[in-house]
N, C-alpha and C positions, 0 to 999 in steps of 0.2 A: 875488119880484122881478118888477117890471113889465116887460112886453114892449114894446120900442120899435119904431117904424116901421122904423128902420134894421135891427134884428135880424130883423124879419119879411122885409124885402127880401133880406137876406143869406141867410136860410134858403130863400126861394123860388129864389134863384140857385143854391144848393147842390142843391136838388131838380131844377132844370132841367139841371144838369150831370150828375146821376145818370141822369136820363131819357135824355139824349143818349148817354151811354155804353152804356146798355142797348140803345138803338136801333141804335147802331153795332155792338155785338156781334151783335144779332139780324140785321142786314143781312149780316154775314159768315157767320152760320150758315145763313141762307136760301141764299146763293150756294153754300155748301159742299154743301148737300143736292142742289141742282140739278146742280152740277158733278160730284159723285161719281156720280150716276146717268147723266149724259151720258158720263162717262169709261167707265163699265161698258158701256153700250150700244155705244159706239164702240171698245171695247177700247183706249182711249187711255192708255198707260202714263205719258206725260209729264203729262197733265192730272191723272191720279190722284195722281202724286207731288206736284204743286203743291197739291192739296187737303190732303194729309198735312202738307206743310211750312207752309201758310198757317194751319193750326190754331193755331199759336203766337200769331198776332195776337189770336185770341179769348182765349187764356189770359192774354196780357199786359193786355188790357182788363179782364178780371175782376180781376186783381191791382190795377190802378189804381182800379177802382170800390170794391174793398174798402178801399183806403187812404182814399178820399174819404168813404166811409160812416163810418169810424172818426173822421175829422176832424169831420164834421158832428155826430155824436153828442157828441163831446167839447166842441165849441165852442157848439153850439146847444141841447143838452139837450132834444131834442124830446119831447113827450108825446102820448099818446092817438093821434088820427088821424095826426098828423105823424110820430110814431114808426113807426106801421104802414106808412106809405108808404116811409120810409127802409129799413126792414127788408125790405119787399117788393122793393125794387130790388136789395138784396143777395141775396135768395133767388132772384129771377128770373135774375140774372146767373149764379148757380151752375147753374141749370137750362139756360140757354143754352149754357154751357160744355160740359155733358154732351151737348146736341144736336150741338154741333160735333164732339165725340168720336165720336158715332154716324156722322156723315157721314165722318169720317176712317176709321173702321172699314170702311165700305163701300168707300172708295177703296183701302184696303190689300188688299182681296180682288180687285181688278181684275187684277193680274198672275197670280193663281191661276186666272183664268177666260179666259185668252187663247184657248184652244181650245174653249170651251164654246159652240158654235153649234148652232142647231136645237133647243134645249130649249124646247118650246112654252109651258110655263107662265111663261117669262121675260117674256112679253108683259104679264103682270099687274103687273109691278114698276113700270113708269113711271106707271101710273094710281095705284098705291099711294103712290109718292113724291110725285106731284102733290098728292094729297089731304093727305098729311102736311105738305108744304111750304106748302100753303094755310092749314093750321091754324096753323103758325108765324107766317106773315105776318099772319093775322087777329088772333091773340092779341097780337102786338106792336102792331098798330093799336089794339086795345082798351086796351092799356097806355098808349100815347101819349095816347089820348083819355080815359083813366080811366073807361072805359065798362063798368060791371058787367054790363049786359044783353048787350053784345057778347061779353064774356068767357064768359058762360053759354052762348051759342050755340056758341062754339068747343068748350066741354066736351061739348056734346051731339053735335057732329059727329065725335067720336072713333070713334063706332060705324062710320062709313064705312071708316076705316082698318082697324079690327078685322075687319070683314066681308071686305075684300080680302085681309087676311093669312090669314084662315081658308080662303078659297077657294084662295089660292096654296099654302098648307100641304098641303091635301088633293090638289091637282093635282100637286104635286111628289112626294108620296108615291106616288101612282098611277103617275106617270111613271117613278120609280125602280124600281118593281116590274116594269114592262113593259120597261124599258131599263136593266138592271143596270150597263152600262158608263158610265152617266151619274151614278152615285151620288155620286162625289166632287164633281163640279161642282154637282149639285143640292143637295148639303149646304151648299156655300158660298152658294148662292142662298137657302137657308133662313135662314142666319145674316144675310144682307143684309136679307131681308124682316123678320126680327125686329128688326134695327136700325131700320128704317123704322117699324115698329109702335111701338117705344119712343119714337121722335121724336114720334109722335102722342100717346102717353101723357104725355110731358114738356110738350107744348104745353097739354094739359089741366091739368097741374099748375100751369103759369103762370096759366091762366085762373082756377083756384081761388084763387091768391094775389091776383090782381087783384080778384076779387070780394070777398075778405075785406078787402083794403086799402080798398076803396071803401065797403063796407057794414058792416064789423065782424061779418059773419055768414059761416058756412061754407056752401058749396054742398053739396047733398045728395050723399052718397057714391055713386059710380058702381058699377054692377054689373060683375063681372069680364067683360072682353071676350075678347081673344085671349090673355090671360095663362094661360088654362087649357090652351093649346096651346104647347108649347115647341118648339124649343130656345131657351135664353137666349143673349144676344149676348155 
């Protein structure tokens, strides 16, 4: 069946709508990461509760994007490069939803850390969150620009988040041994750090999807970074 100019225009409009939904989801996820960390540093229970509640917006957008992907595939029957891009939007939306969940998980621990002051390794968390948040922003910019090279750079920057996580992990272990009374609070901070590390991993996953959608080739597999150190979130 011949492809008409009208069909091409309609498909381009569908893709633009998908990209807009991904961008909107990503904006909410970026804000949730920053908001969760600020709520933690300020011990702001109301702000933390808002982060948890607002995660529903990301979930709703993912459902809407899934609906539009199904409609696009049914009506346009995209092939090859076009199909890769539609499926990339679907997969990326799923990963952004998980990033939102990690931010929500961080916010949920804020009430558990109301009295956790003076834990020195806590100072590493903002830098780690900033690095992970920058990865999310940069990878979403790469998606919007369909820039495979920029996506590859995001993948390579994951090592910074991993290195910060490893430093925090070791610092908290030492701190707990020297200050047994802080074990409970330090354990919560370890889980928060793991959530941030997983945000970096998921930004890298998005980068790999962008690269594949743009080139049809897979990025080289990454070496294991902080995954060798647990706890899991």
